[in-house]
PAFI-27023 format. One record per residue: chain; x, y, z of N, C-alpha, C in turn. Coordinates in pm, whole numbers. Last residue first. Layout:
(rec 'A', (X, Y, Z), (X, Y, Z), (X, Y, Z))
...
This chain:
(rec 'A', (10357, 12755, 6682), (10367, 12927, 6794), (10519, 12959, 6729))
(rec 'A', (10094, 12741, 6584), (10194, 12695, 6520), (10284, 12824, 6634))
(rec 'A', (9776, 12491, 6571), (9843, 12631, 6644), (10041, 12556, 6604))
(rec 'A', (9620, 12286, 6436), (9699, 12369, 6358), (9758, 12494, 6383))
(rec 'A', (9675, 12060, 6622), (9738, 12076, 6540), (9836, 12213, 6489))
(rec 'A', (9500, 12156, 6932), (9481, 12202, 6821), (9634, 12240, 6747))
(rec 'A', (9638, 11899, 7096), (9390, 11926, 7060), (9398, 11978, 6972))
(rec 'A', (9932, 11898, 7113), (9819, 11819, 7015), (9774, 11778, 6972))
(rec 'A', (9926, 12265, 7118), (9945, 12184, 7031), (9906, 12091, 7001))
(rec 'A', (9836, 12174, 7375), (9729, 12278, 7338), (9798, 12242, 7192))
(rec 'A', (10039, 12137, 7479), (9901, 12003, 7570), (9852, 12091, 7478))
(rec 'A', (10246, 12286, 7405), (10315, 12144, 7383), (10155, 12031, 7408))
(rec 'A', (10242, 12506, 7589), (10225, 12494, 7458), (10220, 12422, 7398))
(rec 'A', (10218, 12357, 7944), (10135, 12407, 7790), (10052, 12443, 7642))
(rec 'A', (10494, 12320, 7875), (10401, 12174, 7864), (10274, 12314, 7814))
(rec 'A', (10632, 12576, 7817), (10665, 12455, 7706), (10529, 12414, 7721))
(rec 'A', (10544, 12748, 8006), (10447, 12744, 7902), (10522, 12660, 7784))
(rec 'A', (10434, 12546, 8288), (10524, 12611, 8214), (10494, 12683, 8041))
(rec 'A', (10253, 12525, 8577), (10278, 12549, 8439), (10345, 12622, 8382))
(rec 'A', (10345, 12465, 8902), (10295, 12570, 8829), (10297, 12558, 8715))
(rec 'A', (10055, 12209, 8776), (10140, 12314, 8865), (10266, 12326, 8903))
(rec 'A', (10056, 11967, 8612), (10055, 12034, 8718), (10111, 12112, 8708))
(rec 'A', (9764, 11824, 8373), (9925, 11921, 8392), (9966, 11914, 8537))
(rec 'A', (9706, 11614, 8195), (9683, 11681, 8290), (9820, 11774, 8338))
(rec 'A', (9409, 11463, 7920), (9530, 11464, 7980), (9553, 11593, 8093))
(rec 'A', (9162, 11434, 7930), (9164, 11349, 7819), (9363, 11374, 7885))
(rec 'A', (8886, 11354, 8157), (9026, 11469, 8170), (9091, 11393, 7999))
(rec 'A', (8713, 11173, 8291), (8673, 11256, 8135), (8817, 11278, 8120))
(rec 'A', (8699, 11101, 8520), (8585, 11173, 8486), (8561, 11186, 8401))
(rec 'A', (8958, 10909, 8530), (8845, 10927, 8496), (8742, 10938, 8533))
(rec 'A', (9163, 11168, 8536), (9159, 11090, 8325), (8995, 10989, 8372))
(rec 'A', (9100, 11216, 8763), (9153, 11283, 8639), (9066, 11274, 8541))
(rec 'A', (9189, 11047, 8944), (9091, 11118, 8948), (9013, 11179, 8823))
(rec 'A', (9495, 11031, 8787), (9427, 10902, 8795), (9231, 10903, 8862))
(rec 'A', (9587, 11207, 8900), (9608, 11211, 8767), (9474, 11147, 8752))
(rec 'A', (9568, 11169, 9238), (9477, 11319, 9127), (9508, 11303, 8992))
(rec 'A', (9713, 10978, 9231), (9612, 10947, 9241), (9510, 11079, 9176))
(rec 'A', (9937, 11110, 9194), (9917, 11032, 9101), (9815, 10946, 9091))
(rec 'A', (9995, 11444, 9284), (10026, 11272, 9326), (9944, 11197, 9219))
(rec 'A', (10017, 11728, 9270), (10145, 11610, 9159), (10157, 11414, 9266))
(rec 'A', (9850, 11953, 9284), (9781, 11786, 9347), (9874, 11749, 9240))
(rec 'A', (9792, 12184, 9101), (9789, 12160, 9170), (9897, 12061, 9283))
(rec 'A', (9616, 12139, 8740), (9615, 12094, 8957), (9800, 12147, 8967))
(rec 'A', (9453, 12102, 8487), (9535, 12180, 8526), (9472, 12187, 8715))
(rec 'A', (9376, 11893, 8194), (9320, 11941, 8408), (9454, 12009, 8404))
(rec 'A', (9159, 11936, 7918), (9323, 11967, 7984), (9300, 12018, 8110))
(rec 'A', (8934, 11766, 7690), (8983, 11816, 7853), (9071, 11838, 7904))
(rec 'A', (8818, 11823, 7367), (8964, 11778, 7507), (8993, 11862, 7616))
(rec 'A', (8465, 11767, 7341), (8639, 11893, 7348), (8780, 11727, 7398))
(rec 'A', (8242, 11655, 7419), (8389, 11542, 7325), (8485, 11638, 7301))
(rec 'A', (7958, 11602, 7574), (8132, 11668, 7512), (8249, 11620, 7478))
(rec 'A', (7777, 11467, 7660), (7777, 11485, 7589), (7900, 11547, 7511))
(rec 'A', (7702, 11514, 7958), (7622, 11542, 7826), (7664, 11552, 7723))
(rec 'A', (7927, 11346, 8059), (7799, 11333, 8055), (7625, 11414, 7953))
(rec 'A', (8116, 11541, 8038), (8077, 11403, 7918), (7959, 11323, 7951))
(rec 'A', (8043, 11747, 8200), (8044, 11770, 8098), (8070, 11649, 7921))
(rec 'A', (8042, 11633, 8458), (7920, 11689, 8380), (7920, 11758, 8269))
(rec 'A', (8345, 11648, 8447), (8220, 11529, 8457), (8073, 11515, 8445))
(rec 'A', (8372, 11840, 8450), (8472, 11744, 8358), (8329, 11616, 8381))
(rec 'A', (8296, 11957, 8703), (8274, 12003, 8548), (8318, 11915, 8421))
(rec 'A', (8411, 11767, 8890), (8272, 11771, 8902), (8285, 11804, 8737))
(rec 'A', (8700, 11914, 8851), (8683, 11699, 8840), (8501, 11723, 8831))
(rec 'A', (8682, 12095, 8925), (8742, 12117, 8772), (8658, 11958, 8804))
(rec 'A', (8459, 12194, 9194), (8502, 12189, 9073), (8562, 12139, 9039))
(rec 'A', (8187, 12446, 9193), (8172, 12321, 9162), (8343, 12278, 9099))
(rec 'A', (8259, 12669, 9402), (8081, 12662, 9366), (8117, 12496, 9324))
(rec 'A', (8592, 12714, 9309), (8476, 12713, 9392), (8304, 12680, 9333))
(rec 'A', (8809, 12458, 9230), (8772, 12621, 9235), (8592, 12583, 9309))
(rec 'A', (9113, 12310, 9151), (9022, 12286, 9290), (8922, 12520, 9283))
(rec 'A', (9126, 12218, 8873), (9072, 12114, 8927), (9008, 12185, 9028))
(rec 'A', (9082, 12457, 8524), (9156, 12374, 8731), (9052, 12260, 8784))
(rec 'A', (9037, 12329, 8196), (9022, 12347, 8354), (9054, 12308, 8488))
(rec 'A', (9061, 12437, 7944), (9160, 12444, 8013), (9122, 12383, 8191))
(rec 'A', (8961, 12275, 7617), (8926, 12358, 7730), (9070, 12343, 7870))
(rec 'A', (8871, 12321, 7257), (8911, 12225, 7383), (8888, 12301, 7514))
(rec 'A', (8751, 12443, 7061), (8855, 12344, 7035), (8881, 12321, 7124))
(rec 'A', (8439, 12582, 7063), (8543, 12596, 7072), (8627, 12453, 7017))
(rec 'A', (8222, 12609, 6847), (8319, 12679, 6821), (8410, 12618, 6874))
(rec 'A', (8001, 12467, 6902), (8010, 12498, 6792), (8173, 12563, 6755))
(rec 'A', (7958, 12584, 7175), (8001, 12428, 7216), (8084, 12431, 7021))
(rec 'A', (7986, 12819, 7339), (8056, 12784, 7240), (8069, 12620, 7180))
(rec 'A', (7743, 12771, 7537), (7757, 12951, 7462), (7797, 12871, 7298))
(rec 'A', (7792, 12578, 7658), (7693, 12579, 7615), (7711, 12703, 7504))
(rec 'A', (8060, 12715, 7754), (8068, 12575, 7673), (7889, 12602, 7573))
(rec 'A', (7981, 12872, 7939), (8057, 12852, 7843), (8086, 12753, 7725))
(rec 'A', (7853, 12674, 8168), (7801, 12780, 8042), (7860, 12833, 7964))
(rec 'A', (8061, 12545, 8238), (7931, 12477, 8161), (7947, 12562, 8077))
(rec 'A', (8223, 12760, 8341), (8241, 12659, 8187), (8175, 12563, 8152))
(rec 'A', (8083, 12812, 8486), (8102, 12866, 8491), (8121, 12871, 8324))
(rec 'A', (8088, 12539, 8674), (7987, 12630, 8671), (7970, 12693, 8554))
(rec 'A', (8377, 12583, 8794), (8357, 12475, 8696), (8206, 12503, 8626))
(rec 'A', (8456, 12991, 8806), (8383, 12819, 8841), (8352, 12659, 8770))
(rec 'A', (8542, 13096, 8609), (8606, 13137, 8719), (8568, 13033, 8816))
(rec 'A', (8563, 13126, 8306), (8509, 13118, 8333), (8557, 13061, 8512))
(rec 'A', (8669, 13247, 7945), (8717, 13289, 8058), (8636, 13246, 8199))
(rec 'A', (8803, 13220, 7686), (8690, 13240, 7705), (8729, 13188, 7831))
(rec 'A', (9050, 13309, 7385), (9023, 13289, 7565), (8916, 13288, 7572))
(rec 'A', (9177, 13267, 7066), (9102, 13293, 7188), (9099, 13220, 7302))
(rec 'A', (9530, 13223, 7022), (9453, 13156, 7091), (9323, 13263, 7164))
(rec 'A', (9774, 13329, 7009), (9705, 13245, 6891), (9614, 13195, 6956))
(rec 'A', (9802, 13480, 7258), (9856, 13543, 7104), (9819, 13460, 6997))
(rec 'A', (9776, 13294, 7481), (9653, 13427, 7424), (9705, 13504, 7293))
(rec 'A', (9961, 13172, 7563), (9864, 13114, 7480), (9782, 13220, 7381))
(rec 'A', (10108, 13296, 7806), (10175, 13188, 7713), (10072, 13120, 7563))
(rec 'A', (9906, 13533, 7877), (10054, 13523, 7807), (10116, 13452, 7702))
(rec 'A', (9726, 13376, 7993), (9679, 13437, 7861), (9774, 13494, 7826))
(rec 'A', (9833, 13223, 8166), (9779, 13132, 8028), (9814, 13180, 7927))
(rec 'A', (9892, 13457, 8381), (9976, 13398, 8277), (9950, 13277, 8170))
(rec 'A', (9593, 13469, 8387), (9694, 13556, 8301), (9823, 13526, 8267))
(rec 'A', (9543, 13314, 8520), (9440, 13328, 8351), (9574, 13405, 8314))
(rec 'A', (9695, 13303, 8757), (9650, 13191, 8692), (9636, 13208, 8495))
(rec 'A', (9577, 13535, 8817), (9693, 13602, 8865), (9716, 13513, 8715))
(rec 'A', (9371, 13528, 8940), (9321, 13565, 8828), (9468, 13551, 8784))
(rec 'A', (9206, 13146, 8949), (9297, 13251, 9007), (9300, 13327, 8900))
(rec 'A', (8952, 13006, 8883), (8912, 13119, 8971), (9070, 13204, 8998))
(rec 'A', (8919, 12879, 8579), (9057, 12888, 8634), (8947, 13062, 8789))
(rec 'A', (8900, 12740, 8294), (8811, 12731, 8361), (8938, 12751, 8495))
(rec 'A', (8885, 12819, 7900), (8881, 12881, 8059), (8892, 12917, 8140))
(rec 'A', (8818, 12755, 7572), (8754, 12789, 7810), (8810, 12779, 7870))
(rec 'A', (8975, 12864, 7346), (9012, 12738, 7428), (8897, 12855, 7562))
(rec 'A', (8954, 12934, 6936), (8883, 12916, 7070), (8918, 12794, 7181))
(rec 'A', (9175, 12976, 6697), (9085, 12879, 6801), (9024, 12868, 6912))
(rec 'A', (9122, 13254, 6551), (9229, 13220, 6568), (9090, 13123, 6658))
(rec 'A', (8971, 13427, 6327), (9005, 13305, 6286), (9136, 13215, 6397))
(rec 'A', (8923, 13649, 6532), (8819, 13482, 6514), (8816, 13403, 6425))
(rec 'A', (9152, 13744, 6526), (9108, 13724, 6635), (9003, 13577, 6570))
(rec 'A', (9372, 13660, 6213), (9252, 13792, 6314), (9192, 13715, 6351))
(rec 'A', (9662, 13670, 6152), (9558, 13597, 6168), (9413, 13706, 6257))
(rec 'A', (9812, 13840, 5846), (9848, 13840, 5965), (9634, 13793, 6027))
(rec 'A', (9961, 13675, 5591), (9881, 13750, 5572), (9853, 13743, 5757))
């Protein structure tokens, strides 16, 4: 039986770059519904709208208005317990440490590969099959 859109797990994506969002959509969009926010504040708003149905958040670190680290800290402060996977172009261990410190569950270093992203999503949404 084919999976309908409403049966798919919902992933909130915080990403200010449209080409990066399109890459994420190409990699996981056939198995996950995606809601896209272009700033940390937009993804917080999406979380408020979908907190009962969202399964995880993909969070870019460097975004305008509110960074991914600020948004992650704010979500954790208000009790969000969804898995948050942070995406960063910075490969320094101090950047990874900061992300974990504010509440990220996992850090992916850009450029994100198909295998890394799918593995990370599967870790937090085990029902997904690729």
